[in-house]
C-alpha positions in Angstrom: 21.1 1.2 7.8 21.1 -0.8 11.0 20.8 -4.6 10.7 17.3 -5.9 11.6 15.8 -9.4 11.9 12.9 -11.1 10.3 10.0 -12.1 12.6 10.2 -15.9 12.4 7.5 -16.8 14.9 4.0 -16.9 13.4 2.4 -16.4 16.8 4.3 -13.1 17.2 3.2 -12.0 13.7 -0.4 -12.7 14.7 0.0 -10.8 18.0 1.4 -7.8 16.1 -1.6 -8.0 13.8 -4.0 -8.0 16.7 -2.1 -5.1 18.4 -2.2 -3.0 15.2 -5.8 -3.9 14.5 -6.8 -2.2 17.8 -4.6 0.7 17.0 -5.3 1.6 13.3 -6.5 -0.2 10.2 -3.9 1.8 8.3 -1.1 0.6 10.5 -2.4 -3.0 10.2 -2.5 -2.7 6.4 1.1 -1.4 6.4 2.3 -4.4 8.4 0.3 -7.0 6.4 1.2 -5.5 3.1 4.9 -5.5 3.9 5.1 -9.1 5.2 3.0 -10.5 2.4 4.7 -8.8 -0.6 8.3 -7.9 0.4 7.8 -4.4 -1.1 10.4 -1.9 0.2 9.1 0.6 2.8 9.9 3.5 0.5 7.8 2.0 -2.2 5.0 1.1 0.2 4.8 4.7 1.5 4.7 6.1 -2.0 1.7 4.0 -3.0 -1.5 5.7 -4.0 -5.0 4.2 -3.9 -4.9 3.9 -7.7 -1.9 1.6 -7.5 -3.9 -1.1 -5.7 -7.5 -0.3 -6.7 -9.0 -0.1 -10.2 -12.1 1.8 -9.1 -14.2 -1.4 -8.5 -12.0 -3.9 -6.8 -8.5 -4.4 -5.4 -6.0 -5.2 -8.1 -4.3 -8.6 -8.4 -0.8 -7.2 -8.8 1.0 -4.1 -7.7 3.5 -2.9 -10.3 6.5 -0.9 -9.2 9.0 0.5 -11.6 12.6 0.0 -10.5 15.3 -0.9 -13.1 12.4 -2.7 -14.8 8.8 -3.1 -13.8 8.2 -5.6 -11.0 4.8 -7.1 -10.3 4.0 -8.0 -6.6 1.1 -10.4 -6.1 -1.6 -8.9 -3.8 -2.7 -12.0 -1.9 -6.0 -12.5 0.0 -4.6 -11.4 3.3 -3.6 -8.0 1.8 -6.8 -7.7 -0.2 -8.9 -8.3 2.9 -7.1 -5.5 4.9 -7.2 -3.1 1.9 -11.0 -3.7 1.7 -11.4 -3.1 5.4 -9.3 0.1 5.2 -11.4 1.4 2.2 -14.6 0.6 4.1 -13.5 2.9 7.0 -12.4 5.9 4.9 -13.5 7.8 1.9 -10.5 7.7 -0.5 -9.8 9.4 -3.8 -7.8 7.5 -6.4 -4.9 10.0 -6.1 -4.8 9.8 -2.2 -1.7 8.1 -0.7 -2.6 4.7 0.6 -0.8 5.3 3.9 -2.0 8.8 4.4 -0.9 10.8 7.5 -3.6 11.8 9.9 -2.2 15.3 9.9 -2.2 16.1 6.2 -2.6 14.6 2.7 1.0 13.3 2.6 2.0 9.7 3.4 3.3 8.8 6.8 7.0 9.3 7.1 9.6 6.4 7.2 10.2 7.4 10.8 6.5 7.1 11.7 6.4 3.7 9.9 9.4 2.6 12.0 7.7 3.7 15.2 4.5 1.8 14.3 6.3 -1.5 13.5 9.0 -1.3 16.2 6.5 -0.3 19.0 4.0 -3.1 18.1 6.8 -5.7 17.9 8.2 -4.6 21.3 4.8 -4.6 22.9 4.1 -8.2 21.9 7.6 -9.4 23.1 9.5 -9.7 19.8 13.2 -10.0 20.7 15.7 -8.8 18.3 16.1 -5.7 16.2 12.9 -4.7 14.4 12.4 -1.9 11.9 10.7 -1.2 8.7 13.1 -3.5 6.8 11.9 -6.3 9.1 8.7 -6.5 6.9 10.7 -7.3 3.8 12.9 -9.8 5.6 9.9 -11.5 7.2 8.3 -12.0 3.8 11.4 -13.6 2.4 12.0 -15.8 5.5 8.5 -17.3 5.4 8.4 -17.5 1.6 11.6 -19.6 1.7 10.3 -21.8 4.5 7.1 -22.4 2.5 9.1 -23.6 -0.5 9.7 -20.6 -2.7 12.9 -21.1 -4.6 15.9 -19.2 -3.3 16.5 -18.1 -6.9 13.2 -16.2 -6.9 14.0 -14.5 -3.6 17.5 -13.6 -5.0 15.7 -11.9 -7.9 13.3 -10.0 -5.6 16.2 -8.8 -3.4 18.6 -8.2 -6.3 21.2 -10.5 -4.6 24.0 -12.2 -6.5 24.2 -15.5 -4.6 22.0 -17.8 -2.6 24.4 -17.5 0.3 23.8 -13.7 0.3 20.0 -14.2 0.3 20.1 -16.9 3.1 22.3 -14.6 5.2 20.0 -11.7 4.6 17.0 -13.8 5.7 18.7 -15.0 8.9 18.9 -18.6 7.7 22.0 -20.7 8.4 22.8 -22.5 5.1 23.9 -25.6 7.1 20.8 -25.6 9.2 18.6 -28.6 8.2 14.9 -27.8 8.3 12.0 -29.3 6.4 10.6 -26.9 3.8 6.9 -26.9 3.5 5.8 -27.2 -0.2 2.0 -27.0 -0.1 0.8 -27.4 -3.7 -2.7 -28.1 -2.4 -4.3 -29.0 -5.7 
């Protein structure tokens, strides 16, 4: 796998969202889901409607079985895009969430790469961008907003904080204020 970068600039993230919104709600959901949860692209593409929807509303957590079962919080940004997506299409519970326009299968990893890479290039993102960029972008911004490095290490299955910081493109000697927004 080729090394890719996280998207560190919020304005660029918002520009990609706007670009994808004009293109396809499915593509926008793929991007928003990835950058807000850190779920691997292979797991995202395998999702079915029943994984995120209980028949009445969007679920609070997405559970994915790896070595053990991991719960990923579905925040309001993801819920909003899922609801918009469901409003535009008539889905069955067994449908793939990121269904191809050609058949009932999910889009391919290559198609997901093209969606993310093309949108990033069109809005001027410099650096290497691919599907793994979504996962790295999630981690980078989670860390910058005060999520403990130990939690991110657990999500990424890393063995040291140095490994996780390197993965996220953060220089461990770099001094930057971390935003801890408890907001009680």
